[in-house]
Structures are given as C-alpha cells and as structure tokens.
C-alpha positions in Angstrom: 0.0 0.0 0.0 1.4 3.4 -1.0 1.6 5.8 2.0 3.5 8.5 0.1 0.4 10.8 -0.1 -0.4 10.7 3.7 3.2 11.0 4.7 3.7 14.0 2.4 0.6 15.7 3.9 1.8 15.0 7.5 5.3 16.5 6.6 3.7 19.6 5.2 1.4 19.9 8.2 4.3 19.7 10.6 6.2 22.3 8.6 3.3 24.7 8.7 2.7 24.2 12.4 6.4 24.6 13.2 6.5 27.9 11.2 3.4 29.2 13.1 4.9 28.3 16.5 8.3 30.0 15.6 6.5 33.1 14.4 4.5 33.3 17.6 7.6 32.8 19.8 9.7 35.5 18.0 6.9 37.9 17.4 6.0 40.8 19.6 2.5 41.2 21.1 0.6 44.2 19.8 -1.8 45.1 22.6 -3.3 48.4 21.4 -5.8 49.7 24.0 -7.8 51.4 21.2 -8.1 48.2 19.2 -9.1 46.2 22.4 -11.8 48.8 23.1 -13.1 48.6 19.5 -13.2 44.8 19.9 -14.8 44.5 23.3 -17.3 47.4 23.1 -19.6 45.9 20.5 -19.5 42.6 22.3 -20.4 44.2 25.6 -23.3 46.0 23.9 -24.7 42.8 22.6 -24.2 41.1 25.9 -26.2 43.8 27.6 -29.0 43.3 25.1 -29.1 39.6 26.0 -29.1 40.4 29.7 -31.9 43.0 29.2 -34.0 40.4 27.3 -33.3 37.8 30.0 -33.9 40.1 33.0 -37.7 40.1 32.8 -38.1 36.4 32.3 -35.6 35.8 35.2 -37.6 38.2 37.4 -40.8 36.4 36.6 -39.4 33.0 37.1 -37.8 33.8 40.5 -40.7 35.8 41.9 -43.3 34.4 44.2 -46.8 33.2 43.2 -48.6 36.1 44.8 -46.3 38.5 42.9 -46.9 36.6 39.7 -50.6 37.1 40.0 -50.1 40.8 39.3 -46.6 41.0 37.7 -47.2 38.6 34.8 -50.5 40.1 33.7 -49.1 43.6 34.1 -46.1 42.9 32.0 -48.1 41.3 29.3 -50.7 44.1 29.3 -48.0 46.8 29.1 -46.3 45.0 26.2 -49.5 44.6 24.3 -50.5 48.3 24.9 -47.0 49.4 23.8 -47.0 47.5 20.6 -50.5 48.6 19.7 -49.4 52.3 20.2 -46.2 51.9 18.3 -47.9 50.2 15.3 -50.5 53.0 15.2 -47.7 55.5 15.4 -45.9 53.9 12.5 -49.0 54.1 10.3 -49.8 57.6 11.4 -46.3 58.8 10.6 -46.3 57.4 7.1 -49.7 58.9 6.4 -48.8 62.3 7.8 -45.5 62.4 6.0 -47.3 61.8 2.8 -49.7 64.7 3.6 -46.7 66.9 4.3 -45.3 66.1 0.9 -48.6 66.9 -0.8 -49.5 70.0 1.1 -46.1 71.6 1.8 -44.1 70.5 -1.2 -46.9 70.3 -3.8 -46.2 66.7 -4.8 -48.9 65.0 -6.9 -51.3 63.1 -4.6 -51.0 59.8 -6.6 -47.2 59.9 -6.5 -47.3 60.6 -2.7 -49.6 57.7 -2.2 -47.2 55.4 -4.0 -44.3 56.7 -1.9 -46.2 56.0 1.3 -47.1 52.5 0.2 -43.5 51.8 -0.9 -42.0 53.1 2.3 -44.4 51.0 4.4 -43.6 47.9 2.4 -39.9 48.3 2.8 -40.3 49.2 6.4 -42.4 46.1 7.1 -39.7 43.9 5.5 -37.1 45.4 7.8 -39.3 44.8 10.8 -39.9 41.2 9.7 -36.1 40.6 9.7 -35.8 42.3 13.1 -38.7 40.2 14.5 -36.9 37.0 13.6 -33.8 38.1 15.4 -35.7 39.3 18.4 -37.7 36.1 18.6 -34.5 34.0 18.7 -33.0 36.3 21.3 -36.1 36.3 23.5 -36.3 32.5 23.4 -32.6 32.1 24.2 -32.6 34.6 27.0 -35.8 33.0 28.4 -34.2 29.6 28.5 -31.2 31.0 30.3 -33.5 32.7 32.8 -35.4 29.4 33.3 -32.2 27.5 34.0 -31.0 30.1 36.5 -34.3 30.8 38.2 -36.1 27.5 38.2 -34.4 26.1 41.4 -35.8 29.1 43.3 -39.4 28.5 42.3 -41.2 28.5 45.7 -44.5 26.8 45.0 -44.6 23.9 42.5 -48.4 23.4 43.2 -49.4 26.9 41.9 -52.4 27.2 39.6 -50.1 28.6 36.9 -46.9 26.8 35.9 -43.5 28.3 35.6 -43.6 27.7 31.8 -46.8 29.7 31.5 -45.2 32.6 33.3 -42.0 32.2 31.2 -43.8 32.3 27.9 -45.7 35.4 28.9 -42.5 37.1 30.0 -40.7 36.1 26.7 -43.6 37.4 24.7 -43.5 40.6 26.7 -39.8 41.3 26.0 -40.3 40.3 22.3 -43.2 42.8 22.0 -41.1 45.5 23.8 -38.3 44.9 21.3 -40.7 45.1 18.4 -42.2 48.3 19.8 -38.7 49.9 19.6 -38.4 48.6 16.1 -41.7 50.1 15.0 -40.7 53.5 16.5 -37.4 53.4 14.6 -39.2 52.5 11.4 -41.9 55.2 12.0 -39.0 57.8 12.0 -37.4 56.2 9.0 -40.6 56.0 7.0 -41.2 59.7 7.5 -37.6 60.5 6.5 -37.8 58.3 3.4 -41.0 60.0 2.2 -40.0 63.6 2.9 -36.4 63.1 1.7 -37.7 62.8 -1.8 -38.5 66.6 -1.7 -36.3 68.0 1.1 -33.2 66.3 2.3 -32.5 69.3 4.6 -35.8 69.1 6.5 -36.5 65.4 6.4 -35.1 64.6 9.8 -36.7 67.7 11.6 -40.0 66.7 10.1 -39.6 63.1 11.2 -39.1 63.8 14.9 -42.1 66.2 14.9 -44.3 63.8 13.1 -43.3 60.8 15.3 -43.9 62.6 18.5 -47.2 63.9 17.3 -48.1 60.5 16.0 -47.3 58.9 19.4 -49.3 61.4 21.3 -52.3 60.9 19.0 -52.0 57.1 19.2 -51.9 57.0 23.0 -54.6 59.6 23.7 -57.2 59.1 21.0 -59.0 56.3 19.3 -59.1 52.6 20.2 -55.4 52.5 21.2 -55.8 55.0 24.0 -53.2 53.7 26.5 -55.2 53.9 29.7 -58.4 52.4 28.2 -56.5 49.6 26.5 -54.5 48.8 29.6 -57.6 48.7 31.9 -59.3 46.3 29.4 -56.4 44.0 29.3 -55.8 43.9 33.0 -59.5 43.3 33.6 -59.2 40.2 31.4 -55.9 38.9 32.9 -56.2 39.6 36.6 -58.0 37.2 38.9 -61.2 38.5 40.6 -59.5 38.6 44.0 -55.8 39.3 44.6 -54.6 38.5 48.1 -57.9 39.8 49.5 -58.0 42.9 47.3 -60.8 43.2 44.6 -59.6 43.3 41.0 -61.1 46.8 40.4 -59.1 48.3 43.3 -55.9 46.7 42.0 -56.5 48.1 38.5 -57.3 51.5 39.9 -53.9 51.5 41.7 -52.0 50.2 38.7 -53.7 52.6 36.2 -54.2 56.0 38.0 -56.2 58.9 36.5 -53.1 60.6 35.0 -51.8 57.3 33.4 -52.8 58.4 29.9 -50.9 61.7 30.3 -47.8 59.7 31.5 -48.1 57.3 28.6 -48.2 60.2 26.1 -45.4 62.3 27.5 -42.9 60.0 29.3 -41.8 58.1 26.1 -41.1 61.3 24.2 -37.4 61.5 25.4 -37.0 57.8 24.3 -38.4 58.8 20.9 -35.9 61.6 20.8 -33.0 59.3 21.6 -34.2 56.8 18.9 -34.4 59.7 16.4 -30.9 60.8 17.3 -29.5 57.3 16.9 -31.3 56.9 13.5 -30.1 60.3 12.4 -26.5 59.5 13.3 -26.7 56.1 11.6 -28.1 57.5 8.4 -26.0 60.7 8.3 -29.0 62.9 9.1 -26.9 65.3 11.1 -24.5 65.7 8.2 -27.4 66.6 6.0 -28.7 69.1 8.5 -25.2 70.7 8.6 -24.6 70.9 4.8 -27.9 70.3 3.0 -26.2 70.2 -0.4 -27.2 66.7 -1.5 -29.4 66.7 -4.6 -33.1 66.3 -4.0 -34.7 63.0 -4.9 -32.2 60.9 -2.9 -33.5 58.8 0.0 -31.8 57.0 2.8 -30.5 53.7 1.8 -31.6 50.3 3.2 -29.0 49.0 5.6 
C-alpha cells in the first residue's frame, strides 16, 4: 500500500505548524488599547442586550406566586399596549409624512400615495427581519432565565406553571423589542417619504411627526393607552388578589393621570431613537450641509 500521499501531507502539516509556532515565539504582542476597546465594546453592547432580554423572564421565574398574580398580567398588558401604540404611530407617521409632501411640497397626490405604500412595504420587510432576530434572542434569553431561576421557584403546586409565566415574559420582551423597532421605522418612514423633496428638512419633520403620532395614538381612538391597559388587566387579573378586589388593584395600577404619562414619558425615548437613527443614516451631516441633490433617499442597511 502506498503511503506517500499521507506522509507528504503530514510532513507539510508539521512544517506549517512549526513555522506558526516559531512566528508566535519570536513575534511581539501588539496590545493596542484602542483596538481592544473597539473589539470589546460591540461585544459588551450585545451582551447587555441579551441580559436585558433575559432580566424580565428571570424576574418572573424567580418571583413568588402572589407577585406573579399581578406581575405577569401587568407585563403582558403593558407590552400589548405598547406594541399597539407603536404600530398605530408607525402608520400615522407614514400617512402624515405623505400629507406633508402633498401640502407643503406640492407633490402629486397619486405619487405621494405610492411613496407612502412603498415606504411602508420596505419598512415592514425590515421589521420582519428584526422580528426573527428578536424572537431567537427572546427564546434564548428566556431559556437561560429558566435555567437560572427554576431552582428558586417557591410553590410547585401553583395554579399557573413556571412555563406559562416564562412564555408570557418572553412574549412581553419580544413585543417590547418590536415596539422599539416600530418606533425606529416610524421615524425612518417619515424621512424616506420627505427626503424625496427636502433632504435638509426630512429629519426635523420626522421627529415632529413621530412625537405627534405617538401622542395621537396614545390619547385618542381605540389604542388610548389607559383604556386599553384597563381592558387587558380586567381580562388577565383574577377577581381577588390577596384579599383585594380586582377593580381596586387596577385603579392602583392605572391612575387617573396614566394616559398623560403614557403620552409624555416616552417622548425622550423617541428623541433618543431619532438621534440614533439620524446618526446612523448621516442625518446630522445633511442638516449641517444640506447640499445633496433632491430625490435621494436614505439607503436600506
């Protein structure tokens, strides 16, 4: 049997490995703090995202049964209320941006309508991709939370199982992530539509439209935050919670000024999202120079 081929391969492998070892021995380590920071910072950011997604399921899994009677329905209701408001904001922003183009920039109505539909379709495709990533992240973080928190579960004979609570918590963090995605896309939709006529004013229009759309979505119509939250809690909470009637618990969780808080408190968050999106898509450079030719739009990335 001819072993020339395998022997030749082993000889070459030993030669390559020896060369690599000699290069490592005689080489100098290049530990550049700036490079280390650029390497570790993105990893830490993604680790924080995983921790954030796993914190809520871990909190639910490790909490007591009496706490879960309120905590799990409250988290689920808040997540559903938030995603409804952000979806409504997304649609409002696209529609209002189209009206701005028609009224302020005298664009033909049919052309503006096509721009709105095109922007929404592209935006929904990006949200679909984000949803797939968030779903995987929520499931992974929830399983880690289950592994960490399950030994601390105090009452195995509870009416609701730990898996039920875990699934609700995972769905809640997933919907919260999607809510941020819809807010980002609401801003981006407005910019894409208005950029076709004014690159300089697209981003200022976007933050004004998004904030106005959020306030409208949370204070009027079927997605009014306090109304929707009360309805969801009334469906999810048991009739009696540790001796307290359900109506009293809901009144404590959703005070009279809850709708005002829901409309105003997230506005700084929207401003931060707008600033991040503007930085990501060179919006601040356009505001500074404003020399790019009209008709260009932000690119899909």
